[in-house]
N, C-alpha and C positions, 0 to 999 in steps of 0.2 A: 817352544812350539815348533813342530816340524814344518819345513817349507818345501813344497814340491817344486821342482825345477824342470821336470820333464814328464810327459805322459804320451804314450804312443799306442796305436792300434796294432795288434798282432793277430795270429791265428788265421783261420781260413779267409776272413774278410780282407786281411792284408795280403794274403798269398794269391788272391784272385780265384779261390776255390770254394767260395761260399754260395749258398742259395738263400732264399728269403727267410728260411727258418734257422739259419746259422746264428750261433751265439756271438756276442761281442766280447772280445778279449782285449784287455789293456795291460800295459806294463809301464812302470814309472820309476822315477828316482826322486828321493827327498833328502833334505839335509837336516840333521839334528844340530842344535846350537853347540858350538865347541865347548862352551862353559858347562853344558850338561854332560858332555862326554868325559870331561875331566874330573867331575865330582865323584866322591866316594858314596857308596850306599844307594846308588841309583840303578833301577832295572830299566834297561834301554832296549827297545824293540828295533832291530835292524832290518826287519822285513814286516811289511803290512799287506794284508790281503782281504779281499771281499770275494766270496765265491757263491754264486747263485746262478741265475740266468746269465749274469755277467761275471766273468773272471777278471778281477782287477788286482794285480800284484805290484807292489813297489818295494824298492830296496833303498836303504840309507846309502849315501854316495860312497862311503868307505867300503862297505860290503860289496856294493855294485862294482867298483873298480877292482877290488880283489878278485871277484869271480870272473871279471872280464879278462884279467891277466892269465887266468886259468883256461880261457877260451870256452867258457860255458856257452853252448849254442844259443840258449834262450837269452842270455845277457847280450851276446854280440848282436843278435837280431834287434834288440832294443835300440842300439845305436842308429839303425838305418830305417826302422819302420816309420810309417806315416805319423806325423805329430798330431796330437789332439790339443786344441787350444781351449783353455779354460779361463773364465773371468778372474779366478783367484790366483792365477799365475801372472804376476806383474811383468812389466817390460824388462826390469833388471833380471828377474829370475829366468825369463824366457831367453835372454841373451846368454845366461850361464848354461842353460840347457843346450843351446846351440853350440857353445864352446865345448861342452862335454861330448856332444856327438862328433865334433871335429877331431876328437882323439882316436877315432876308430883305426886309422892307419898305423898308429903307434902302439896300440894296445894288444894286438894279437901276435902270436908267435907260431911258427910252423909246427913244432912238436906238440904244442898245446892243441892246435886244431886237429892234428892227426889223432891224438889220443881221445880228446873230449868228444869230437863229433862221431868217431867210430863207436866209442863207448855209449854215447847217447843213442846211436842207431841200434846197437845191440839191445838196449833197454826197450826201444820201441818194437824190436823184433819179438822179444819175449811177450810183451803185451798183445801183440798181433796174434801170435800163435795160441795164446791163452784166451783170445777173444775177450780181453778184460772189459768189463762193463758193457758187453755186447757191442763194442765199438772197434772191431777188428779193422774196418775200413779206415778209421782215423789213424790208427797206429801204422798201418801199411803205408799210408800217405806220408806220415811224418818220417818213417824209416827211410824211404827213398829220397824225400826232399832234403833231409839232413845230410845224407851222403853226397848228394849232388852239390849242396852248398859247400861242403868241405872240399870237394874237387875244384869247384869254382874259385874258392878263396885261395887255395894253394897254387892254382894255375895262373890266376889273373890278379889276385889281390882284391877282387870284387865279390860281393855277396848279394844275390838277388833276394828281394822280399816278395814282390809280385812275380809269380812264376810263369805268367802267361807268355813271356817271350823266351822261355827256356826250352831246350829240346825234350824235356821230360814232362811238359805240361799235359799233353794228352794222356800219358800214362798215369799221372797224378789224378786227373779227372776220373779215369776209369777206376782207380783204386778207391777214390772218394765215394763213388757211386756204387761200390761193391761188385764191380765187374772185373773179376780177376780169379785166377787159380792160385792157391796157396804156394804151390811149387814155383810158379812163375814169379811171384813176388820175391821169394827167397833167392831165386837165381838172378833176377834183375838187380836186386840190392847187393848180392855177392859180387856181381860184375862191377858195380859202381864202387864198391869197397876196394876192389883191386885197383881201379883207376885212381882212387884217393891215395893209396900207398905208392903207386907209380908216380903220381904228381909230386908227392913228398920226396921220394928218392931221387927224382930227376932234376930238381930245382934247388937253387941256393936257399939255405935255411934262413928264415927271417926271425929276428928276435924282437921282443917288445922294448920300447924305449921308456924305461921306468923313470928316468930323469924328468921327462916331459910330463908324465902322469903324476908324479909326486909334486912337481911344481904347481900343477893345476889344483891338486887336492889341498895343498897348503894355502893356496890363494882362497879357496872356498872356506877353509877352516878359519882364516883370518877375517874374511868378510862376514861370516855368520857366527860371530862370537856369542851373541845372545839371541 
């Protein structure tokens, strides 16, 4: 049986960019029993999702930590987003979820942030220019926010979830409301991409601490044998 150890709120409601009609988006982490992982002939799902009015996606802890070491922006955001408390997450599991979140300073690396966040931003740019699903405003917002987060992380080691105290908040709000010119969005994001590269080039390169991460994962695997 899967055991969920963490669930967080993400998306516009976590970023401080929501309105009363905004969807609720959640991300989580669950643990498969170690005995199940070691058995032959088993089909195991390492990602689970429910997508309707609510977007609820969870990852098995092994996959989650692997993606985290690759600096996937969505995964790194999960470490820091506001927690959702559920009755089916007991005290022991909640403690493990907190311990997982405490790994954030050890999990990311400079080159991974540079490549993954810029790559994610370019993906948002393509969707923005194509007006995918008639939601160009969503993708413009994500494009800028992702690049700012990369700059922030490479410069300070911090990553803002709620964007209300950041210097780009008003710009994000205008993008979210559809008040922008396409050329201005591209230029603004291009300027932030240059800042990301400059931050990477001008600072000491940070590496992930795989020993600490593996120590935690082995602890989880031993604890959740069945």
